N, C-alpha and C positions, 0 to 999 in steps of 0.2 A: 216787836215780833220776836218770839223766842223759838228756838229750835227744839223740837221734840223727837227723840230717837224713835219713840213709838207713838205714832199719831193717835189721837183720841177721837172718838165719835160717840154719838148718843146710842145707847143700847137699843133704843127703839128703831134705829136705822139698820141694825144687823140683819133682820130677816130680808129686807129688800136688797141689801148689799150681797148677801149670800145667794139670794134668788137670781140676781143678775150674773153673779159669778158662775153659778151652775148652768144657767142658760147659755152663757158664752162657752162653757166647757162642752156642752152637748153639741153646739154648732161646730166647734173645733173638731170634735170627734167625728161628726158627719163629714166635714171637709177632709179629715185624715183618711177616712174610709174611701171616699171617692178618689182622692189624690193617689192613694196607694193602689187602688184597683187599676187606674189608668196607667200608672208607671209600671206595675207588674205586667201589664199587657205589652209594654214596650220592651222591658227587660226582665224576664222571670229570674235570670241569674243574679240580678242585683239583690233580690230577696233570698233566693235559695242558697247563694254562696256568701251572703254577707248579713242582710237584715234579719233573716231567720235565726242566725247565730246570736245576734244581739238580743233578740227577744225570745230565745229558746224556752224560757220559763212559761211563756203564754201558749205554748203549743200543747193543746189538749187532744190532739189526734183528729180534729175536725178536717173537712176537706180544705185543700190548700187556699182557696179563695176566702174561706172564713178566717184562716190564719193571717192572710194578707190584711183583711179588715181589722183583725185584732191588733196587728202591728200599727195600722193607721190610727186606730183609737189611742193606743198607748203612747204613740209619738206626739199626739196633738192635744189631747183633752186638757192636760195641765197648762198648756199655753193659753188656751181659752179661759181656764179658771183664773189664772193670774191676770190676764187682760181684763176679764169681766170684773174682777175684784177691784182692780185699779181704777177702771172707768167708773164703777159704781161708787167707790170712795169719794171721787170728785163730784159726781152728779147727785147722788141721793141726798146728801145734806143740803145741797144748794138750790134745788128746784122742786116744784110740785110733782106729784106722782104721775100725772098725765104727760108732763114734759120729760120725765126721767126715761121712760121707755123709748120715746122718740130719739133722744140724744144718745142713749146707750146703743140702740139699734143702729143708728147711723155710725157710731164709733166702731161697732163690730163689723159693719159692712165695709167701712173704710179699710180696716185692718185686713180683712179677708180679700178684698179687691187688690190690695197691694201685694199680699202674699201670692195671689193667683197670677198677678202680673210678674212677680218674681219667678214663678214656675215657668211661665211662657218665655221669659228672658233666659232662664237657665236652659230651656229646650233649644232655643236659638243659638246660644253660646256653645252648647254641646255639639250642635250640627256644624257650627263654624269650626270648632276644634277638630272635628273628624274630617271635614272638607279640606282643611289646611294640612291634614295628615300630621298634625302636631300632637302625637299621642305617645311620645317617648316616655313621658312621666308615668304613663299608665301600664307600661309593659310589666313592671313588677307585680301589679295587681293581677294581670293575666296569668302569670306563672304561680304566684302565691295562692290565688283562689281557684285556679283552674278554669278561667273564664274562656268560653268559646266565642261568644259574640261580644267582642270588646266595644264595638261602636255603640250598640244599644246600652251596654253597661255605662259607658261614658255619658250618654245622653241623660240617662236616669240619675246618675250621680250629680250632674249639673242641675237637673230639675230640682232634686231634693235640696241641694245646698243653696240654690238661689231662692227656693221657697222659704227656707229658714231665715235667710237674710231679709226677704220680703216681709215675712211675718214680724220680724223685729222692727223694721222700718215702719211697717203698717201700725204696729202698736204705738210707736212714738208719735206718728201723725194723728192717730185716733185720740191719744191722750191730749195732745195739743188742741185738737178740735173740740173735745168735750169740755176741756178746761175753759177755752175761750167762749164757747156757747153757754156754759153754765154761768160764767162771769157776766155775760150780757143780760141774763134774765133778771127781772126785778127781785131783789134780795139774794141774788146769786152769790155763791162762794162766801157765805157768812161763816165766821169762825165759830166752832163749837167748843 
């Protein structure tokens, strides 16, 4: 077995790999829209005092909820693209086309379920932090950004950070799942 810095695959597999990557990017974008709409409802200040500054280039003057959706798309689509590409690189060369969709769909579902679980965990951790009144580390944010509702800001910060961690853990678990599942299929994970 030799190490290749740039893995090779058959050019005939490229359309399927790209297709799955784009599908995962679209799903991630939808997840980002929903995620950010919910978290905006919890703490508009998290967006108006921080996120909107990070994504100022995407503000085309549409209503604020549209801008929130844009931020959600821009923050997540690329994660789905990379995840879909990686899963498809494992699955497409290894299994038949009927099995590909099933394995990659399950991988995407695993990833997003864990990301969602991360969001919920973040929400609970944020509530715990506020209940314990352990917010001294957040006082600088309050003054620097002019935050009025610090409790809501903290909850949303925890949700977002835990969601990122959940997405990363979800990707690793999904990649392990698709790799093992593809390996078990007849002719699975054949070297190209």
